[in-house]
C-alpha positions as CSV (number, residue, x, y, z in Angstrom):
1,X,4.8,8.3,-1.2
2,X,8.6,8.5,-0.9
3,X,10.3,7.5,2.4
4,X,12.3,10.2,3.9
5,X,14.8,10.4,6.7
6,X,12.2,12.2,8.7
7,X,9.8,9.3,8.3
8,X,12.5,6.9,9.5
9,X,13.2,9.1,12.5
10,X,9.5,9.3,13.4
11,X,9.1,5.5,12.9
12,X,12.1,4.8,15.2
13,X,10.7,7.1,17.8
14,X,7.2,5.5,17.7
15,X,8.8,2.0,17.8
16,X,10.8,3.0,20.9
17,X,7.7,4.3,22.6
18,X,5.6,1.2,21.6
19,X,8.4,-1.1,22.9
20,X,8.6,0.7,26.2
21,X,4.8,0.3,26.6
22,X,4.8,-3.3,25.2
23,X,2.4,-2.5,22.4
24,X,4.8,-2.8,19.4
25,X,2.8,-5.5,17.8
26,X,-0.5,-3.6,18.1
27,X,1.1,-0.5,16.7
28,X,2.5,-2.6,13.9
29,X,-1.0,-3.7,13.0
30,X,-2.2,-0.1,13.2
31,X,0.6,1.0,10.9
32,X,-0.3,-1.7,8.4
33,X,-3.9,-0.5,8.5
34,X,-2.9,3.1,8.0
35,X,-0.6,2.3,5.1
36,X,-3.1,0.1,3.3
37,X,-5.9,2.6,3.9
38,X,-4.0,5.6,2.5
39,X,-2.7,3.6,-0.4
40,X,-6.2,2.3,-1.4
41,X,-8.1,5.5,-0.7
42,X,-7.2,8.3,-3.1
43,X,-9.5,10.7,-1.3
44,X,-7.8,10.2,2.0
45,X,-4.4,10.5,0.4
46,X,-5.4,13.8,-1.3
47,X,-6.9,15.1,1.9
48,X,-3.7,14.5,3.9
49,X,-1.6,16.1,1.2
50,X,-3.9,19.2,0.7
51,X,-2.1,22.2,2.0
52,X,-5.2,24.4,2.4
53,X,-6.7,22.0,5.1
54,X,-5.5,22.9,8.6
55,X,-3.5,20.4,10.6
56,X,-6.2,20.4,13.3
57,X,-8.8,19.3,10.8
58,X,-6.5,16.6,9.5
59,X,-5.8,15.4,13.0
60,X,-9.4,15.2,14.0
61,X,-10.3,13.5,10.7
62,X,-7.6,10.9,11.1
63,X,-8.7,10.3,14.7
64,X,-12.2,9.6,13.5
65,X,-11.1,7.4,10.5
66,X,-8.7,5.4,12.7
67,X,-10.7,5.5,16.0
68,X,-9.8,1.9,16.9
69,X,-6.0,2.4,16.9
70,X,-3.8,2.2,19.9
71,X,-3.1,5.3,22.0
72,X,0.6,5.3,20.8
73,X,-0.6,5.6,17.2
74,X,-3.0,8.4,18.1
75,X,-0.1,10.2,19.8
76,X,1.7,10.0,16.4
77,X,-1.2,11.9,14.8
78,X,-0.9,14.6,17.5
79,X,2.9,14.8,17.0
80,X,2.4,15.2,13.2
81,X,-0.2,17.9,13.9
82,X,2.2,19.8,16.1
83,X,5.0,19.5,13.5
84,X,2.8,20.0,10.4
85,X,4.1,16.8,8.8
86,X,1.0,14.8,7.9
87,X,2.3,14.3,4.3
88,X,4.7,11.7,5.5
89,X,2.2,9.6,7.5
90,X,2.1,6.7,5.1
91,X,5.9,6.7,4.8
92,X,6.1,6.6,8.6
93,X,3.7,3.6,8.7
94,X,5.8,1.7,6.1
95,X,9.1,2.5,7.8
96,X,7.7,1.5,11.2
97,X,6.7,-2.0,9.8
98,X,10.2,-2.4,8.2
99,X,11.9,-1.6,11.5
100,X,9.5,-3.8,13.4
101,X,10.2,-6.7,11.1
102,X,14.0,-6.2,11.4
103,X,13.7,-6.1,15.2
104,X,11.7,-9.3,15.2
105,X,13.9,-11.1,12.7
106,X,11.3,-11.3,10.0
107,X,12.5,-11.1,6.4
108,X,10.3,-10.2,3.5
109,X,10.4,-12.4,0.4
110,X,9.1,-10.6,-2.7
111,X,7.7,-13.0,-5.2
112,X,6.7,-11.9,-8.7
113,X,4.5,-14.3,-10.5
114,X,2.6,-14.2,-13.8
115,X,-0.7,-15.1,-12.1
116,X,-1.7,-15.0,-8.4
117,X,0.0,-17.7,-6.4
118,X,-1.8,-21.0,-5.8
119,X,-1.0,-23.6,-3.2
120,X,1.4,-25.6,-5.5
121,X,3.4,-22.5,-6.5
122,X,3.5,-21.3,-2.9
123,X,5.0,-24.7,-1.9
124,X,7.7,-24.4,-4.6
125,X,8.5,-20.8,-3.5
126,X,8.6,-21.8,0.2
127,X,11.0,-24.6,-0.6
128,X,13.3,-22.2,-2.5
129,X,13.1,-19.7,0.3
130,X,14.2,-22.4,2.8
131,X,17.2,-23.1,0.6
132,X,18.2,-19.4,0.1
133,X,17.5,-17.8,3.5
134,X,18.7,-18.7,6.9
135,X,15.9,-16.6,8.5
136,X,13.3,-18.6,10.4
137,X,10.5,-16.0,9.9
138,X,9.6,-15.1,6.3
139,X,6.7,-13.0,5.0
140,X,5.8,-13.6,1.4
141,X,4.8,-10.5,-0.6
142,X,3.3,-11.5,-4.0
143,X,3.3,-9.2,-7.0
144,X,1.6,-10.2,-10.3
145,X,3.4,-9.3,-13.5
146,X,2.1,-11.1,-16.6
147,X,5.3,-10.1,-18.6
148,X,7.3,-12.9,-16.9
149,X,4.9,-15.4,-18.7
150,X,5.2,-18.1,-16.0
151,X,7.3,-19.3,-13.1
152,X,8.4,-16.8,-10.5
153,X,11.1,-14.4,-9.5
154,X,12.1,-14.5,-5.8
155,X,13.9,-11.6,-4.0
156,X,15.0,-11.8,-0.4
157,X,17.2,-9.0,0.7
158,X,19.9,-8.6,-1.9
159,X,19.5,-12.2,-3.2
160,X,17.4,-13.0,-6.3
161,X,16.4,-16.3,-7.9
162,X,14.8,-16.0,-11.3
163,X,12.7,-19.1,-12.3
164,X,10.6,-17.2,-14.8
165,X,9.7,-18.4,-18.3
166,X,10.7,-15.0,-19.7
167,X,14.2,-15.4,-18.3
168,X,14.6,-18.9,-19.7
169,X,13.5,-17.6,-23.1
170,X,16.0,-14.8,-22.9
171,X,18.8,-17.2,-22.1
172,X,17.7,-19.5,-25.0
173,X,17.6,-16.5,-27.3
174,X,21.2,-15.5,-26.3
175,X,22.5,-19.0,-26.8
176,X,20.9,-19.3,-30.2
177,X,22.2,-15.9,-31.4
178,X,25.8,-16.9,-30.5
């Protein structure tokens, strides 16, 4: 689902509340659980988006599905119920984690590989991350894209390092055609 300004505002508010109660890390874990559950469960996603289901039913269902979450996270469900905004729940969860990472100095390194990363490739990627980024805390997010043939593409913020076979073949093709 698309992030909206409303989702960012809700995420900032929840982060402020979580910080004031010293439970920001727990709420971050809750938000990760919520985002991954909604993304992986089509029925839950459809349930949240269905306009014919009342907000009270949605709130009670979410409180049952996510019974183990922190009280601050449960208060978000109640707030979304009052404002009839359950359709942006997953966007709020994603935005919360982005804001939480920024607050804690964590950068996300997006790594695209042709196959899932093994230990050797992860070591190469970690070495490249160390040379590109000044951040001490890095989270690696791996995406598999067979079209790059081999190697990896690394994105940290607005920086990109392309060490893919597909890119090298493209460069070679341009050189040979000139």
